[in-house]
SESE-431118 format. One line per field, with one value per residue (C-alpha): residue number from 1; residue in three letters; chain; x negated, y, z negated. Coordinates in nm, 3 decimals. Each point is the difference from the previous one (the first is absolute). Layout:
REM residues N
seq	[NUM,...]
type	[Ala,...]
mol	[A,...]
x	[X,...]
y	[Y,...]
z	[Z,...]
//
This chain:
REM residues 460
seq	[1,2,3,4,5,6,7,8,9,10,11,12,13,14,15,16,17,18,19,20,21,22,23,24,25,26,27,28,29,30,31,32,33,34,35,36,37,38,39,40,41,42,43,44,45,46,47,48,49,50,51,52,53,54,55,56,57,58,59,60,61,62,63,64,65,66,67,68,69,70,71,72,73,74,75,76,77,78,79,80,81,82,83,84,85,86,87,88,89,90,91,92,93,94,95,96,97,98,99,100,101,102,103,104,105,106,107,108,109,110,111,112,113,114,115,116,117,118,119,120,121,122,123,124,125,126,127,128,129,130,131,132,133,134,135,136,137,138,139,140,141,142,143,144,145,146,147,148,149,150,151,152,153,154,155,156,157,158,159,160,161,162,163,164,165,166,167,168,169,170,171,172,173,174,175,176,177,178,179,180,181,182,183,184,185,186,187,188,189,190,191,192,193,194,195,196,197,198,199,200,201,202,203,204,205,206,207,208,209,210,211,212,213,214,215,216,217,218,219,220,221,222,223,224,225,226,227,228,229,230,231,232,233,234,235,236,237,238,239,240,241,242,243,244,245,246,247,248,249,250,251,252,253,254,255,256,257,258,259,260,261,262,263,264,265,266,267,268,269,270,271,272,273,274,275,276,277,278,279,280,281,282,283,284,285,286,287,288,289,290,291,292,293,294,295,296,297,298,299,300,301,302,303,304,305,306,307,308,309,310,311,312,313,314,315,316,317,318,319,320,321,322,323,324,325,326,327,328,329,330,331,332,333,334,335,336,337,338,339,340,341,342,343,344,345,346,347,348,349,350,351,352,353,354,355,356,357,358,359,360,361,362,363,364,365,366,367,368,369,370,371,372,373,374,375,376,377,378,379,380,381,382,383,384,385,386,387,388,389,390,391,392,393,394,395,396,397,398,399,400,401,402,403,404,405,406,407,408,409,410,411,412,413,414,415,416,417,418,419,420,421,422,423,424,425,426,427,428,429,430,431,432,433,434,435,436,437,438,439,440,441,442,443,444,445,446,447,448,449,450,451,452,453,454,455,456,457,458,459,460]
type	[Met,Lys,Arg,Ile,Phe,Phe,Phe,Leu,Ile,Leu,Leu,Thr,Pro,Tyr,Phe,Cys,Tyr,Pro,Gln,Val,Trp,Lys,Ser,Phe,Gly,Ala,Asp,Ser,Leu,Tyr,Val,Pro,Gly,Asn,Pro,Asn,Ser,His,Val,Ser,Glu,Phe,Lys,Val,Ile,Asn,Asn,Lys,Leu,Tyr,Val,Gly,Gly,Ala,Phe,Thr,Lys,Ser,Gly,Ile,Leu,Asn,Tyr,Ser,Gly,Ile,Ala,Val,Trp,Asp,Ser,Leu,Gln,Trp,Asp,Ser,Leu,Gln,Ser,Gly,Val,Tyr,Gly,Gly,Gly,Asp,Val,Phe,Ser,Ile,Cys,Ser,Phe,Gln,Asn,Lys,Lys,Tyr,Ile,Gly,Gly,Ser,Phe,Phe,Arg,Ala,Gly,Asn,Leu,Thr,Glu,Phe,Asn,Ser,His,Tyr,Phe,Ala,Cys,Trp,Asn,Asp,Thr,Val,Trp,Gln,Ser,Val,Gly,Ser,Ile,Gly,Ser,Pro,Asn,Gly,Pro,Val,Glu,Ala,Leu,Ser,Tyr,Lys,Asp,Met,Leu,Tyr,Ile,Gly,Gly,Gly,Phe,Gly,Tyr,Ile,Gly,Ser,Thr,Tyr,Phe,Glu,Cys,Ile,Ala,Ala,Trp,Asp,Gly,Val,Gln,Trp,His,Asn,Val,Asn,Asn,Phe,Asp,Gly,Thr,Ile,Ser,Ala,Phe,Glu,Ile,Tyr,Asn,Asn,Glu,Leu,Tyr,Ala,Gly,Gly,Phe,Phe,Thr,Ser,Val,Ser,Gly,Thr,Pro,Ala,Tyr,Phe,Ile,Ala,Arg,Tyr,Asp,Gly,Ala,Gln,Trp,His,Asp,Val,Gly,Gly,Gly,Leu,Asp,Gly,Tyr,Val,Lys,Phe,Leu,Lys,Val,Asp,Thr,Val,Glu,Asn,Val,Leu,Tyr,Val,Gly,Gly,Ala,Phe,Phe,Asn,Thr,Gly,Asp,Ser,Thr,Asn,Val,Arg,Phe,Ile,Ala,Lys,Trp,Asp,Gly,Ser,His,Trp,His,Asp,Val,Gly,Gly,Gly,Phe,Asn,Arg,Asp,Val,Glu,Ala,Ile,Asp,Ile,Tyr,Arg,Gly,Gln,Leu,Tyr,Ala,Gly,Gly,Tyr,Phe,Asp,Thr,Ala,Gly,Thr,Gln,His,Ile,Pro,Tyr,Leu,Ala,Lys,Phe,Asn,Gly,Asn,Asn,Trp,Glu,Gln,Val,Gly,Ser,Gly,Val,Asp,Asn,Ala,Val,Phe,Ala,Ile,Ala,Glu,Tyr,Lys,Asp,Asp,Leu,Tyr,Val,Gly,Gly,Gln,Phe,Lys,His,Ala,Gly,Gly,Leu,Val,Ser,Pro,Cys,Ile,Ala,Lys,Trp,Tyr,Ile,His,Pro,Asp,Ser,Val,Phe,Ile,Asp,Asn,Gly,Glu,Leu,Lys,Met,Glu,Asn,Val,Pro,Glu,Leu,Lys,Val,Tyr,Pro,Asn,Pro,Thr,Asn,Gly,Asn,Ile,Ile,Val,Glu,Phe,Ile,Leu,Pro,Gln,Arg,Ala,Lys,Ala,Phe,Leu,Lys,Ile,Tyr,Asn,Ser,Lys,Gly,Glu,Leu,Phe,Arg,Lys,Phe,Val,Ile,Ser,Glu,Asn,Glu,Asn,Leu,Ser,Ala,Gly,Gln,Ala,Gly,Lys,Lys,Asp,Ile,Glu,Ala,Ser,Lys,Trp,Ala,Lys,Gly,Val,Tyr,Tyr,Cys,Val,Leu,Glu,Gln,Lys,Gly,Lys,Arg,Leu,Ala,Trp,Lys,Lys,Ile,Val,Ile,Glu]
mol	[A,A,A,A,A,A,A,A,A,A,A,A,A,A,A,A,A,A,A,A,A,A,A,A,A,A,A,A,A,A,A,A,A,A,A,A,A,A,A,A,A,A,A,A,A,A,A,A,A,A,A,A,A,A,A,A,A,A,A,A,A,A,A,A,A,A,A,A,A,A,A,A,A,A,A,A,A,A,A,A,A,A,A,A,A,A,A,A,A,A,A,A,A,A,A,A,A,A,A,A,A,A,A,A,A,A,A,A,A,A,A,A,A,A,A,A,A,A,A,A,A,A,A,A,A,A,A,A,A,A,A,A,A,A,A,A,A,A,A,A,A,A,A,A,A,A,A,A,A,A,A,A,A,A,A,A,A,A,A,A,A,A,A,A,A,A,A,A,A,A,A,A,A,A,A,A,A,A,A,A,A,A,A,A,A,A,A,A,A,A,A,A,A,A,A,A,A,A,A,A,A,A,A,A,A,A,A,A,A,A,A,A,A,A,A,A,A,A,A,A,A,A,A,A,A,A,A,A,A,A,A,A,A,A,A,A,A,A,A,A,A,A,A,A,A,A,A,A,A,A,A,A,A,A,A,A,A,A,A,A,A,A,A,A,A,A,A,A,A,A,A,A,A,A,A,A,A,A,A,A,A,A,A,A,A,A,A,A,A,A,A,A,A,A,A,A,A,A,A,A,A,A,A,A,A,A,A,A,A,A,A,A,A,A,A,A,A,A,A,A,A,A,A,A,A,A,A,A,A,A,A,A,A,A,A,A,A,A,A,A,A,A,A,A,A,A,A,A,A,A,A,A,A,A,A,A,A,A,A,A,A,A,A,A,A,A,A,A,A,A,A,A,A,A,A,A,A,A,A,A,A,A,A,A,A,A,A,A,A,A,A,A,A,A,A,A,A,A,A,A,A,A,A,A,A,A,A,A,A,A,A,A,A,A,A,A,A,A,A,A,A,A,A,A,A,A,A,A,A,A,A,A,A,A,A,A,A,A,A,A,A,A,A,A,A,A,A,A,A,A,A,A,A,A,A,A,A,A,A,A]
x	[-16.963,0.005,0.303,0.195,-0.087,0.116,0.329,0.071,-0.064,0.257,0.262,-0.070,0.215,0.311,-0.034,-0.074,0.325,0.264,0.348,0.150,0.315,0.035,0.222,0.226,-0.029,0.162,0.128,0.216,0.377,0.224,0.253,-0.191,0.135,0.222,-0.112,0.225,-0.186,-0.124,-0.106,0.219,-0.110,-0.303,0.016,-0.290,0.124,-0.223,-0.307,0.173,0.131,0.365,0.078,0.349,0.132,0.143,-0.238,-0.034,-0.300,-0.005,-0.262,-0.067,0.197,0.295,0.052,0.314,0.026,-0.221,-0.341,-0.268,-0.369,-0.274,-0.278,-0.105,0.312,0.375,0.266,0.373,0.309,0.146,0.122,0.070,0.313,0.229,0.250,-0.217,-0.030,-0.278,-0.153,-0.008,-0.093,-0.169,-0.012,-0.103,0.244,0.002,-0.261,0.199,-0.037,0.306,0.034,0.226,0.066,0.236,-0.030,0.302,-0.136,-0.313,-0.141,0.269,0.244,0.338,0.075,0.243,-0.280,-0.285,0.138,-0.244,-0.139,-0.158,-0.250,-0.311,-0.112,-0.336,0.153,0.344,0.239,0.278,0.312,0.029,0.304,0.321,0.225,-0.151,-0.232,-0.010,0.209,-0.272,-0.380,-0.213,-0.278,-0.157,-0.089,-0.156,-0.052,0.035,0.221,0.192,-0.042,0.156,0.109,0.096,0.111,0.299,0.240,0.332,0.075,-0.176,0.246,0.336,-0.132,-0.044,-0.356,-0.061,-0.354,-0.163,0.022,-0.209,-0.072,-0.103,-0.081,0.350,0.254,0.048,0.052,0.140,-0.236,0.226,0.090,-0.197,0.177,-0.256,-0.288,-0.297,-0.332,-0.262,-0.051,-0.295,-0.064,-0.140,-0.039,0.195,0.305,0.142,-0.015,0.214,-0.037,0.210,0.280,0.245,0.114,0.157,0.008,0.341,0.097,-0.324,-0.183,-0.332,-0.137,-0.185,-0.187,0.119,-0.140,0.154,-0.087,0.172,0.331,0.074,-0.130,-0.151,-0.095,-0.374,-0.107,0.294,-0.076,-0.098,0.168,-0.039,-0.032,-0.250,-0.167,-0.283,-0.109,-0.346,-0.146,-0.363,-0.063,-0.327,0.137,0.345,0.190,0.268,-0.050,0.313,0.009,0.283,0.167,0.034,-0.134,0.082,0.068,0.290,-0.229,-0.092,-0.344,-0.090,-0.098,-0.009,0.080,-0.214,0.021,-0.152,0.210,-0.189,0.298,0.097,-0.076,-0.032,-0.325,-0.107,-0.261,-0.245,0.265,0.175,0.090,0.217,0.202,0.117,-0.228,0.080,-0.273,-0.239,-0.281,-0.322,-0.334,-0.344,0.159,0.142,0.359,0.102,0.324,0.146,0.301,0.116,-0.191,-0.269,-0.097,-0.135,-0.041,-0.115,-0.194,0.093,-0.006,0.247,0.177,-0.252,-0.193,-0.193,-0.014,-0.337,0.155,0.007,0.070,0.133,-0.253,0.022,-0.067,-0.282,0.137,0.345,0.284,0.205,0.357,0.213,-0.108,0.265,-0.202,-0.328,-0.147,-0.338,-0.082,-0.335,-0.208,0.157,0.284,0.259,0.199,0.317,0.232,0.088,-0.349,-0.198,-0.350,-0.184,-0.338,0.003,0.026,0.288,0.194,0.378,0.212,-0.262,-0.361,-0.246,-0.195,-0.310,-0.209,-0.317,0.043,-0.322,0.110,0.277,-0.262,-0.190,0.134,0.134,-0.093,-0.380,-0.122,-0.245,-0.331,-0.099,0.326,0.094,0.148,-0.158,0.182,-0.129,0.160,-0.140,-0.050,-0.004,0.034,0.230,0.263,0.152,0.077,-0.170,-0.092,0.021,-0.190,0.056,-0.074,0.253,-0.075,0.326,0.212,0.309,0.186,-0.176,0.045,-0.202,0.137,-0.097,0.025,-0.039,-0.225,0.276,0.017,0.335,0.065,-0.012,0.003,0.021,-0.114,0.073,-0.273,0.178,-0.143,-0.061,-0.242,-0.240,0.012,-0.225,-0.160,-0.313,0.090,-0.005,0.317,0.050,0.262,0.000,0.184,0.127,-0.120,-0.028,0.321,-0.093,-0.072,-0.366,-0.132,-0.099,0.192,-0.062,0.039,0.082,-0.006,0.253,0.096,0.244,0.049,-0.374,-0.215,-0.306,-0.196,0.036,-0.168,0.020,0.103,-0.066,0.219,-0.162]
y	[10.894,-0.032,0.228,-0.204,-0.325,0.143,0.116,-0.348,-0.164,0.226,-0.090,-0.375,-0.090,0.145,-0.217,-0.313,0.003,-0.205,0.119,-0.289,-0.181,-0.368,-0.227,-0.271,-0.183,-0.343,0.097,0.283,-0.006,0.016,-0.183,-0.131,0.169,0.241,0.364,0.109,-0.202,0.227,0.045,0.242,-0.027,-0.061,-0.047,-0.098,-0.221,-0.198,0.051,-0.136,0.185,-0.068,0.077,0.045,0.063,-0.168,-0.282,-0.378,-0.229,-0.377,-0.247,-0.187,0.281,0.177,0.373,0.188,0.365,-0.020,-0.141,0.035,0.075,-0.049,0.149,-0.347,-0.183,0.029,-0.165,-0.029,0.061,-0.335,0.068,0.372,0.187,-0.059,0.165,0.191,0.295,0.185,0.023,0.369,0.003,-0.215,0.070,-0.184,0.009,-0.220,-0.234,-0.064,0.134,0.169,0.019,0.238,0.026,-0.071,-0.383,-0.229,-0.251,-0.100,-0.353,-0.258,0.245,0.065,0.323,0.100,-0.019,0.154,0.228,0.297,-0.056,-0.289,-0.090,-0.220,-0.146,-0.132,-0.343,0.032,0.263,0.119,0.210,0.326,0.003,-0.192,0.250,-0.050,0.187,0.357,0.050,0.202,0.018,0.061,0.238,0.121,-0.151,0.164,-0.091,0.252,-0.095,-0.232,-0.129,0.252,-0.110,0.237,-0.043,0.006,-0.214,0.104,-0.308,-0.278,-0.287,0.171,0.268,0.352,0.144,0.278,-0.049,-0.038,-0.236,-0.094,-0.354,-0.057,-0.368,-0.113,0.227,0.282,0.367,0.291,0.297,0.263,0.003,0.117,0.109,-0.177,-0.244,-0.019,-0.097,0.070,0.020,0.129,0.087,0.352,0.192,-0.282,0.057,-0.219,0.165,-0.130,0.086,-0.094,0.119,0.173,0.351,-0.042,-0.214,-0.030,0.334,0.181,0.134,-0.178,0.010,-0.322,-0.012,0.001,-0.065,-0.184,0.098,-0.305,0.180,0.184,0.067,0.333,0.182,0.015,0.351,0.046,-0.332,-0.054,0.032,-0.363,-0.364,-0.115,-0.336,-0.025,0.136,-0.028,0.149,0.111,-0.066,0.198,0.316,-0.064,0.078,-0.186,-0.053,-0.038,-0.145,-0.025,0.194,0.364,0.344,0.240,0.002,0.166,0.283,0.069,-0.159,-0.131,-0.365,-0.249,-0.359,0.012,0.226,0.033,0.070,0.119,-0.011,0.361,0.084,-0.156,0.017,-0.073,-0.274,0.088,0.109,-0.338,-0.218,-0.005,-0.313,-0.212,-0.090,-0.352,-0.068,0.191,-0.110,0.118,-0.173,0.114,0.321,0.089,0.010,-0.240,0.016,-0.235,0.004,0.065,0.327,0.068,0.349,0.091,0.371,0.120,-0.313,-0.308,-0.270,-0.285,-0.206,0.024,0.296,0.099,0.345,0.143,0.278,0.242,-0.188,-0.335,-0.246,-0.320,-0.326,-0.151,-0.071,-0.049,-0.240,-0.035,0.017,0.115,-0.041,-0.083,-0.100,0.105,-0.125,-0.036,-0.355,-0.131,0.289,0.003,0.207,-0.235,0.134,-0.163,0.079,-0.085,0.032,-0.274,0.149,0.186,0.157,-0.173,-0.342,-0.241,-0.001,-0.011,0.179,0.009,0.117,0.131,0.328,0.021,0.298,-0.052,0.197,0.197,0.132,0.194,0.229,0.084,0.314,-0.073,0.355,-0.040,0.198,0.280,-0.090,0.362,0.096,-0.291,0.136,-0.104,-0.272,-0.150,-0.262,-0.078,-0.198,-0.275,-0.289,0.071,-0.155,0.332,0.337,0.125,0.353,0.099,0.311,0.141,0.298,0.084,0.187,0.200,0.167,-0.213,-0.283,-0.337,-0.354,-0.262,-0.340,-0.321,-0.325,-0.352,-0.267,-0.108,0.350,0.077,0.351,-0.031,0.357,0.351,0.326,0.348,0.264,0.334,0.323,0.124,-0.287,0.117,0.376,0.043,-0.212,-0.170,0.032,-0.325,-0.155,-0.283,-0.265,-0.208,-0.326,-0.256,-0.339,-0.208,-0.194,-0.081,-0.365,-0.093,0.017,0.227,0.318,0.280,0.373,0.193,0.379,0.141,0.347,0.104,-0.360,-0.068,-0.236,0.194,-0.244,-0.318,-0.184,-0.353,-0.039,-0.310,-0.064,-0.247]
z	[-8.508,-0.379,-0.029,0.256,-0.177,-0.335,0.153,0.141,-0.335,-0.165,0.260,-0.002,-0.308,0.160,0.311,-0.205,-0.197,0.186,0.088,0.193,0.106,-0.092,0.205,-0.140,0.333,-0.031,-0.347,0.140,-0.062,0.306,0.215,0.305,0.310,-0.193,0.043,-0.288,-0.266,-0.277,-0.362,-0.198,-0.363,-0.224,-0.376,-0.228,-0.286,-0.239,0.218,0.312,0.303,0.087,0.363,0.142,0.349,0.308,0.084,-0.001,-0.004,0.027,-0.114,-0.321,-0.168,0.160,-0.054,0.092,-0.093,-0.310,-0.094,-0.270,0.063,-0.264,0.220,0.121,0.113,0.044,-0.214,0.063,-0.212,0.097,0.354,-0.055,0.112,0.298,0.227,0.244,-0.239,-0.175,-0.350,-0.094,-0.367,-0.266,-0.375,-0.318,-0.294,-0.312,0.149,0.317,0.354,0.147,0.377,0.193,0.372,0.288,-0.011,-0.041,-0.250,-0.193,-0.018,-0.069,-0.158,0.157,0.185,-0.277,-0.260,0.199,0.272,0.024,-0.353,-0.193,-0.271,0.005,-0.337,0.135,0.059,0.159,0.135,-0.231,0.046,-0.194,-0.231,0.050,0.181,0.345,0.235,0.136,0.315,0.174,0.027,-0.311,0.104,-0.327,-0.338,-0.306,-0.362,-0.280,-0.296,0.234,0.354,0.239,0.347,0.281,0.357,0.230,-0.205,-0.150,-0.209,-0.189,0.023,-0.045,-0.238,0.136,-0.002,0.252,0.132,-0.343,-0.300,-0.304,-0.122,-0.364,0.042,-0.102,0.166,0.249,-0.095,0.200,0.053,0.160,0.369,0.302,0.318,0.221,0.018,-0.240,0.159,-0.268,-0.376,-0.203,-0.367,-0.034,-0.328,-0.168,0.220,0.275,0.344,0.286,0.368,0.299,0.225,-0.237,-0.088,-0.344,-0.313,-0.170,0.152,-0.093,0.309,0.050,0.352,0.084,-0.334,-0.362,-0.348,-0.294,-0.359,-0.151,-0.047,0.324,0.350,0.106,0.319,0.085,0.101,0.236,0.167,0.363,0.340,0.105,-0.090,-0.269,0.064,-0.252,-0.340,-0.153,-0.320,-0.017,-0.370,-0.010,0.160,-0.157,0.318,0.196,0.373,0.213,0.350,0.249,0.281,-0.112,0.089,-0.286,-0.373,-0.180,-0.111,0.367,-0.005,0.345,-0.025,0.284,-0.094,-0.318,-0.305,-0.347,-0.312,-0.311,-0.236,0.071,0.363,0.345,0.200,0.357,0.052,0.276,0.249,-0.013,0.299,0.311,-0.082,-0.294,-0.291,-0.126,-0.259,-0.229,-0.233,-0.168,0.073,-0.111,-0.126,0.344,0.122,0.280,0.200,0.259,0.226,0.356,0.056,0.258,-0.120,-0.345,-0.065,0.342,0.097,0.201,-0.270,0.060,-0.267,-0.288,-0.144,-0.311,-0.161,-0.106,-0.208,0.289,0.324,0.119,0.145,0.202,-0.187,0.201,0.348,-0.150,0.086,0.319,-0.135,-0.291,-0.365,-0.262,-0.309,-0.168,-0.330,-0.169,-0.107,-0.125,0.134,0.351,0.140,0.150,0.293,0.132,0.288,0.358,0.148,0.173,-0.032,-0.276,0.068,0.339,-0.168,0.058,-0.330,0.054,-0.262,-0.278,-0.037,-0.259,-0.004,-0.217,-0.110,-0.202,-0.326,0.043,0.340,-0.178,-0.150,0.318,0.166,0.349,0.099,-0.043,-0.301,0.079,-0.167,-0.050,-0.177,-0.228,-0.327,-0.325,-0.199,-0.325,-0.225,-0.348,-0.214,0.262,-0.082,-0.293,-0.227,-0.103,0.158,0.314,0.100,0.366,0.114,0.348,0.223,0.270,0.322,-0.019,-0.267,0.048,-0.165,0.016,-0.132,-0.182,0.095,-0.178,0.198,-0.137,0.151,0.242,0.146,-0.165,-0.132,-0.380,-0.138,0.146,-0.164,0.134,0.007,0.001,0.142,-0.356,-0.057,0.274,-0.003,0.300,0.268,-0.127,-0.370,-0.200,-0.142,-0.247,-0.086,-0.319,0.081,-0.251,0.127,-0.319,0.081,0.359,0.078,0.034,0.353,0.288,0.092,0.248,-0.061,0.319,0.030,0.251,0.115,0.275,0.112,0.041,-0.205,-0.111,-0.220,-0.205,-0.285,-0.131,-0.366,-0.213,-0.306,-0.241]
//
């Protein structure tokens, strides 16, 4: 009886840590009676969440296509955007918010001044430049040295810009010509990456993805064989995740709707999906993907999945329709799309997923009590370096991963085979921690996709 009681006590912490869906209920964003209402975009700016899509909401404040959430209540950008279109992208540049989409006008501006693209200065809507608006949807925005806009336009006013242009705050600049639509931008290794439905840039072959070094555009590993919808950088792992509607890379790597680019080579991510990936983000150190799919890897997982480093998993009981936007904001993962329920709760178009930070460090596969590897961290607490000692059960590459108190992956250290010459032999890592912010961290030992042990670290 004592052994059983002891076993239950060890398992109790895992079951106590919540992983739950939170409904927006009456605060959801949608057009009553319209099944096509949806959220397309999240962007965190100045500690507020800007939300774009195809929705309206009436009350004391009226929202149309765009709204702002401060974690307690909604606010409007005057009356929003009009024309029955969508808000695809939101970006901050020179203390203003730039909005791109398929709408016809913003606020009280004329269609000529705000067709598909406009600016919000925190008080009123403004037109961008004096030459007029793009003549097609603006689907992607990114800030590097200038504000880059991409989409399906050919002109801004009467000036020719083929699917891409750069705004310096005063005037527009040409940035070469794409032979098709741009749907996504991302900054990776200090270069601008563009994804979409194109096969060349100014005559240079670039299949659905290209990178810009500030002077010219380049191919990315032979490209892909289909449309790119979304780009997301994992800053800890320093890799670029790509989502869309493709099956293979130019270097013949088989990837299904999601791929990982490490700056030199393409990689598969857990066997991918069976339909389009529309959104990607990182939460609590894990990769999340959303879209139209209903299969992830070999499992039936519809619309939203998370990757544990080896396999895709369902996010609670999931959502009941397509996901178009994912973003972390104030400790929750916000999910937007065309669904009506999340985790079985009524929450049209927008919902929140929450994981308690400590649950990130409990192995979902039930650690074997009789075979837990040794892991020591000292000095602890500390205000300088830390030493991590470990014993691994196998002679194979392993990882020490450091997570912050929010459960976000903060640092990763590789343990090569040469550092543990045989099973059961002790290894050691000396880690510089003197510049880390004060607080609580977690050191997790992993090998072959399994979490073996973890320790809490306190930096004073």
